[in-house]
Each structure stands twice: as structure tokens, then as C-alpha cells.
C-alpha positions as CSV (number, residue, x, y, z in Angstrom):
1,X,0.0,0.0,0.0
2,X,1.7,3.2,-1.2
3,X,1.3,6.4,0.7
4,X,1.2,8.6,-2.4
5,X,-0.4,7.4,-5.6
6,X,-1.1,8.8,-9.1
7,X,-4.0,11.3,-9.0
8,X,-3.5,12.3,-5.3
9,X,-3.4,15.9,-4.2
10,X,-0.2,16.7,-2.4
11,X,1.5,19.5,-0.5
12,X,5.3,20.2,-0.9
13,X,6.9,20.5,2.6
14,X,10.5,21.0,1.6
15,X,12.7,22.3,-1.3
16,X,12.4,25.3,-3.6
17,X,8.7,24.8,-4.1
18,X,7.8,24.6,-0.4
19,X,4.2,25.5,0.2
20,X,2.9,24.6,-3.3
21,X,0.0,22.2,-3.9
22,X,-0.5,20.0,-7.0
23,X,-1.8,16.7,-8.4
24,X,0.5,13.7,-8.8
25,X,1.0,12.8,-12.5
26,X,3.4,9.9,-12.2
27,X,5.0,7.9,-9.4
28,X,8.3,5.9,-9.5
29,X,8.2,3.8,-6.4
30,X,11.5,2.1,-7.1
31,X,13.2,5.5,-7.2
32,X,11.0,6.9,-4.4
33,X,10.0,9.9,-6.5
34,X,6.9,11.5,-8.1
35,X,6.1,14.0,-10.7
36,X,3.7,16.7,-9.4
37,X,1.8,19.1,-11.7
38,X,3.3,22.7,-11.5
39,X,6.0,21.7,-9.0
40,X,9.8,21.4,-9.6
41,X,9.6,22.9,-13.1
42,X,12.8,22.5,-15.1
43,X,13.7,24.1,-18.5
44,X,14.3,21.6,-21.4
45,X,16.0,22.8,-24.5
46,X,14.6,21.3,-27.7
47,X,16.8,21.0,-30.8
48,X,15.6,22.4,-34.1
49,X,13.4,20.0,-36.1
50,X,10.5,20.0,-38.6
51,X,8.1,20.4,-35.7
52,X,10.2,23.2,-34.1
53,X,12.1,25.0,-36.9
54,X,13.4,27.6,-34.4
55,X,14.0,25.2,-31.5
56,X,12.5,25.9,-28.2
57,X,12.9,26.1,-24.4
58,X,10.0,24.5,-22.6
59,X,9.3,24.1,-18.9
60,X,8.1,20.8,-17.6
61,X,7.8,19.2,-14.2
62,X,10.6,16.9,-13.0
63,X,10.6,14.2,-10.4
64,X,10.6,15.2,-6.7
65,X,11.5,13.1,-3.7
66,X,8.4,11.5,-2.0
67,X,9.8,12.5,1.4
68,X,9.2,16.2,0.4
69,X,5.5,15.6,-0.2
70,X,2.5,15.2,2.1
71,X,-0.9,14.0,1.1
72,X,-3.7,16.6,1.3
73,X,-6.8,15.4,3.2
74,X,-10.0,16.0,1.1
75,X,-12.1,16.7,4.3
76,X,-9.6,18.9,6.3
77,X,-8.0,20.4,3.1
78,X,-4.7,20.4,5.0
79,X,-1.5,18.3,4.8
80,X,-2.1,15.0,6.7
81,X,-0.1,12.2,8.1
82,X,-1.4,8.9,6.8
83,X,-2.5,5.9,8.8
84,X,-3.9,2.5,7.7
85,X,-7.4,1.3,8.2
86,X,-8.5,-2.3,7.6
87,X,-12.0,-2.5,6.3
88,X,-14.5,-5.3,7.1
89,X,-13.7,-7.1,3.9
90,X,-10.0,-7.2,4.7
91,X,-8.9,-4.4,2.3
92,X,-6.6,-1.7,3.6
93,X,-7.3,2.0,3.1
94,X,-5.4,5.1,3.8
95,X,-6.8,7.5,6.5
96,X,-6.1,10.9,7.7
97,X,-4.6,10.9,11.2
98,X,-6.2,14.2,12.1
99,X,-9.8,13.7,11.2
100,X,-10.0,9.9,10.5
101,X,-11.4,10.4,7.0
102,X,-10.6,7.6,4.5
103,X,-8.6,9.0,1.6
């Protein structure tokens, strides 16, 4: 059971983008990193081609360490520590430690 998954809303707690919120676009659990929309933007230089006759410099989000992210609780709308909750059918769910809401 992963703490942060694709599609989750997260809050950045450390780094140059501290305080920003965004949605997780991609997670690499083996590398312990995630790509978050609008966070950790890097400039990528594109070489000239038929599509880009002038070339270009684009900004795109890069991977950020999972330890620098906290999950946003949908009920509290605040960064939350995550706990586990075992449902009646044996499935495990993530829950907010502050309000107890299943995420």
C-alpha cells in the first residue's frame, strides 16, 4: 500500500517549491520519487526539427522526492499524516490521522 499514488493531491513540505500544492501525475516507487503538476519545473532545450524550426525552451515538471510531499486530506483540506485502516472485507485503506477520513 503506497502512501502517495497517481492522482492524489499533495503539498510540498521541503525544497524550492515549499508550500505549493499539486496533483501527482506519475510515481516511480523504485526511485522513491513522483512528478507533481506545477512543481519542480525545469527548462528543457529542444533542438531544431521540422516540428520546431526555431528550436524551443520548454518548462516541464521533473521528479521530486516522496519525502518532500504530504498528502492533502480532502475533508480537512490540510496536509495530513497517513494511517492504515483495515475495512471489514480485509482491504486496507489510507486514512487521515487528524480527522480519521478515509482517503
